[in-house]
Backbone as CSV, one residue per row, in Angstrom:
resi,resn,N_x,N_y,N_z,CA_x,CA_y,CA_z,C_x,C_y,C_z
1,MET,216.968,127.606,30.749,215.963,127.699,29.941,216.093,129.175,28.945
2,THR,216.468,129.636,27.997,216.682,130.554,27.174,214.927,131.304,27.569
3,SER,214.785,132.723,27.482,213.398,132.924,27.831,212.729,133.367,25.887
4,LEU,211.759,132.936,26.176,211.090,133.166,24.644,210.053,134.801,24.719
5,SER,210.318,135.380,23.958,210.214,136.801,23.553,208.877,136.679,22.917
6,ARG,208.423,135.624,22.216,206.832,135.624,21.245,206.204,134.589,21.008
7,ALA,205.508,134.167,21.094,204.719,132.742,20.924,203.349,133.067,19.974
8,ASP,203.410,132.242,18.711,202.443,132.685,17.716,201.662,131.082,17.878
9,PHE,200.111,131.331,17.720,199.002,129.978,17.806,198.155,130.239,17.067
10,HIS,197.890,129.132,16.357,197.340,129.051,15.267,196.420,128.065,15.141
11,GLU,195.341,127.811,16.611,194.560,126.808,16.299,193.756,126.216,15.141
12,ALA,193.144,124.986,15.153,192.214,124.702,13.992,190.782,125.460,13.891
13,CYS,190.766,125.730,12.605,189.070,126.954,12.704,187.882,125.989,12.171
14,GLN,188.358,124.649,12.062,187.237,123.914,12.021,186.298,123.660,12.609
15,PRO,186.824,123.692,13.952,185.633,123.641,14.972,184.394,124.891,15.621
16,HIS,185.284,125.905,14.824,184.774,126.954,15.126,183.665,127.873,13.849
17,SER,184.324,127.250,12.872,184.133,128.070,11.363,182.381,127.991,11.410
18,VAL,181.772,128.828,10.873,180.383,128.733,10.342,180.006,128.225,9.440
19,ALA,181.100,127.851,8.765,181.066,126.983,7.085,180.950,125.413,7.499
20,GLY,181.209,125.108,8.814,181.659,123.943,9.249,180.141,123.297,10.341
21,LYS,180.724,122.212,11.435,179.544,121.882,11.615,179.452,122.421,13.495
22,ARG,180.179,123.385,13.495,180.713,124.144,15.012,180.453,123.144,16.062
23,GLN,181.426,122.160,15.882,181.219,121.221,17.392,182.165,121.688,18.204
24,ALA,183.090,122.614,18.016,183.923,123.843,19.140,184.721,122.385,19.826
25,SER,184.313,122.521,21.562,185.017,121.583,22.295,184.996,120.234,22.075
26,LYS,183.937,119.648,21.512,183.502,118.547,20.833,183.853,117.551,20.029
27,ASP,184.639,118.702,18.921,185.716,118.532,18.051,187.047,117.871,18.247
28,GLU,187.324,116.682,17.602,188.668,115.894,18.054,189.565,116.835,17.765
29,ARG,189.564,118.018,16.621,190.481,118.960,16.280,190.854,120.165,17.391
30,ASP,189.870,120.346,18.347,189.985,121.068,19.097,191.068,121.331,20.042
31,LEU,191.929,122.134,19.811,193.354,122.137,20.470,193.647,123.151,21.533
32,TRP,192.420,123.564,21.950,192.870,124.847,22.636,193.445,124.405,23.843
33,SER,192.869,123.522,24.286,194.004,122.696,25.445,195.389,122.582,25.501
34,TYR,195.875,122.730,24.398,196.818,122.480,24.379,197.878,123.799,24.221
35,CYS,196.946,125.144,23.319,197.726,126.100,23.146,197.494,126.629,24.451
36,VAL,197.107,126.612,25.531,196.862,127.311,26.655,198.123,126.403,27.642
37,GLU,198.394,125.362,27.399,199.032,124.846,28.092,200.506,125.113,27.833
38,ALA,200.602,125.233,26.486,201.900,125.614,25.786,202.061,127.353,26.402
39,LEU,201.337,128.025,26.395,201.196,129.246,27.065,201.954,129.311,28.413
40,LYS,201.373,128.432,29.243,201.676,128.222,30.747,203.247,127.916,30.780
41,GLN,203.300,126.927,30.156,204.987,126.359,29.830,206.037,127.189,29.324
42,LEU,205.632,127.772,28.391,207.154,128.736,27.617,206.774,130.128,28.111
43,LYS,205.793,130.752,28.702,205.529,132.170,29.341,206.391,133.115,28.656
44,PRO,206.097,133.180,27.368,206.614,134.235,26.499,206.306,135.759,26.837
45,THR,206.967,136.542,26.273,207.094,138.289,26.731,205.563,138.368,26.200
46,PHE,205.111,138.189,24.898,203.622,138.254,24.539,203.532,136.903,23.546
47,ALA,202.275,136.533,23.277,201.422,135.662,22.529,200.237,136.397,21.945
48,LEU,200.408,135.280,20.421,199.431,135.909,19.326,198.303,134.497,19.233
49,PHE,197.231,134.480,18.974,196.445,133.751,18.796,195.732,134.284,17.800
50,GLU,195.469,133.054,16.769,194.442,133.660,15.423,193.216,132.663,15.319
51,ASN,192.277,132.958,14.754,191.451,132.411,14.345,190.383,132.545,13.980
52,VAL,189.213,131.814,13.189,188.338,132.608,12.396,187.375,133.011,13.658
53,ARG,186.482,134.189,13.308,185.489,135.005,13.624,184.695,134.161,14.734
54,GLY,184.111,132.860,14.041,183.273,132.040,14.819,183.515,131.855,16.100
55,LEU,184.854,131.921,16.615,185.516,131.549,17.967,184.213,132.363,18.815
56,LEU,184.461,133.682,18.743,183.571,134.349,19.489,181.753,133.728,19.749
57,THR,181.511,132.974,19.158,180.207,132.481,18.884,180.048,130.879,19.293
58,SER,181.152,130.262,18.978,181.092,128.973,19.463,180.571,128.404,20.907
59,GLU,179.798,127.529,20.961,179.043,127.220,22.345,178.286,128.159,22.968
60,ASP,177.358,129.245,21.731,177.159,130.413,22.282,177.690,131.488,22.761
61,GLY,178.989,131.479,22.760,179.783,132.593,23.462,180.528,131.794,24.657
62,MET,180.427,130.915,25.214,181.113,130.069,26.315,182.371,129.862,25.760
63,PHE,182.396,129.473,24.515,183.950,128.924,24.039,184.832,129.931,24.530
64,PHE,184.447,130.902,23.899,185.410,132.194,23.913,185.502,132.578,25.177
65,ASN,184.535,132.803,26.169,184.773,132.766,27.747,185.619,132.484,27.971
66,ARG,185.743,131.076,27.680,186.888,130.105,28.313,188.229,130.675,27.851
67,VAL,188.131,130.981,26.666,189.566,131.377,25.940,190.116,132.476,26.667
68,LEU,189.221,133.459,27.205,189.704,134.644,27.994,190.026,134.281,29.521
69,SER,189.312,133.369,29.732,189.348,132.867,31.067,190.940,132.050,31.488
70,ASP,190.815,131.406,30.194,192.356,130.610,30.537,193.713,131.437,30.220
71,ILE,193.244,132.337,29.329,194.653,133.193,29.198,194.619,134.267,30.497
72,TYR,193.536,134.080,31.307,193.837,134.909,32.572,194.456,134.229,33.483
73,GLN,193.974,132.981,33.540,194.707,131.882,34.523,196.084,131.620,34.585
74,ALA,196.656,131.976,33.348,197.921,131.620,32.572,198.775,132.640,33.131
75,GLY,197.969,134.124,33.716,199.099,135.019,33.852,199.202,135.991,32.922
76,TYR,198.068,136.284,32.073,198.245,137.377,31.155,197.130,138.005,31.188
77,ASP,196.915,139.190,30.174,195.717,139.928,30.033,195.895,139.731,28.366
78,CYS,194.662,139.995,27.648,194.749,140.215,26.532,194.238,141.393,25.565
79,ASP,194.079,141.276,24.443,193.644,142.275,23.867,193.071,141.713,22.288
80,TYR,192.006,141.793,21.918,191.157,141.187,20.464,190.760,142.016,19.820
81,ARG,191.067,141.442,18.458,190.322,142.802,17.617,189.911,141.630,16.452
82,ILE,189.058,142.079,15.251,188.706,141.218,14.256,188.883,142.276,13.030
83,LEU,190.010,141.152,12.625,190.574,142.160,11.166,190.298,141.287,10.109
84,SER,189.728,141.815,8.972,189.629,140.923,7.652,191.042,141.093,6.968
85,ALA,190.903,140.019,6.250,192.202,139.766,5.371,192.572,141.029,4.432
86,ALA,191.585,141.400,4.100,191.352,142.404,3.268,192.318,144.013,3.669
87,ASP,191.955,143.499,5.238,192.799,144.996,6.002,194.208,144.804,5.695
88,VAL,194.459,143.889,5.456,196.031,144.016,4.939,196.441,143.717,3.670
89,GLY,195.783,143.951,2.694,195.986,143.935,1.308,195.455,142.479,0.519
90,ALA,194.999,141.181,1.243,194.721,140.589,0.868,193.469,140.532,-0.276
91,PRO,193.117,139.308,-1.463,192.334,139.975,-2.234,190.878,139.495,-1.585
92,HIS,191.120,139.047,-0.631,189.629,138.687,0.234,189.027,139.353,1.536
93,ARG,187.692,138.918,2.148,187.677,139.538,3.088,187.670,138.724,4.133
94,ARG,187.956,137.531,4.424,188.022,136.631,5.394,188.017,137.343,6.818
95,GLU,187.788,137.219,7.566,187.757,137.720,8.772,188.112,136.917,9.643
96,ARG,189.011,137.230,10.674,189.836,136.558,11.731,189.995,137.511,13.000
97,ILE,190.026,136.497,14.192,190.064,137.147,15.259,191.630,136.998,16.147
98,TRP,192.036,138.075,16.229,193.625,138.299,16.914,193.504,138.469,18.100
99,ILE,194.316,137.427,18.991,194.098,137.926,20.074,196.053,138.072,21.027
100,LEU,195.904,139.275,21.053,197.363,139.651,22.138,197.455,139.882,23.020
101,CYS,198.519,138.670,23.629,198.396,138.272,25.197,199.814,138.771,25.522
102,PHE,199.517,139.528,26.871,200.997,139.832,27.468,200.700,139.591,29.189
103,PRO,201.895,139.410,29.653,201.963,139.428,31.301,200.969,140.294,31.412
104,ARG,200.066,139.975,32.701,199.713,140.780,33.439,200.452,141.345,34.775
105,SER,200.106,142.950,34.739,200.963,143.343,35.575,200.983,143.275,36.846
106,GLN,201.637,143.110,38.180,201.201,142.838,39.191,200.956,144.363,40.208
107,PRO,199.579,144.086,41.023,199.491,145.691,41.440,200.891,145.740,42.890
């Protein structure tokens, strides 16, 4: 199998958006388990996840804790940032969370 250098994931935002019902893991559109399974199977050199800022506070922050835990369990460390679309020149300020994952170094 050819190695994959990068994987980008854009899970549905509706389960986490403050403009919606915020059903998170109870929403049928929540595809996080599929995203993390793809990360485990593909084993890219790095991965980039994007979603709405509301991901941080879904299920009182427990959903985001699960995201970080799942990424770690898949063998990756990560760094995340909130960026506004305006930060990259868009004419609006929608904020998004970006999670950059990279293989965890072994001690």
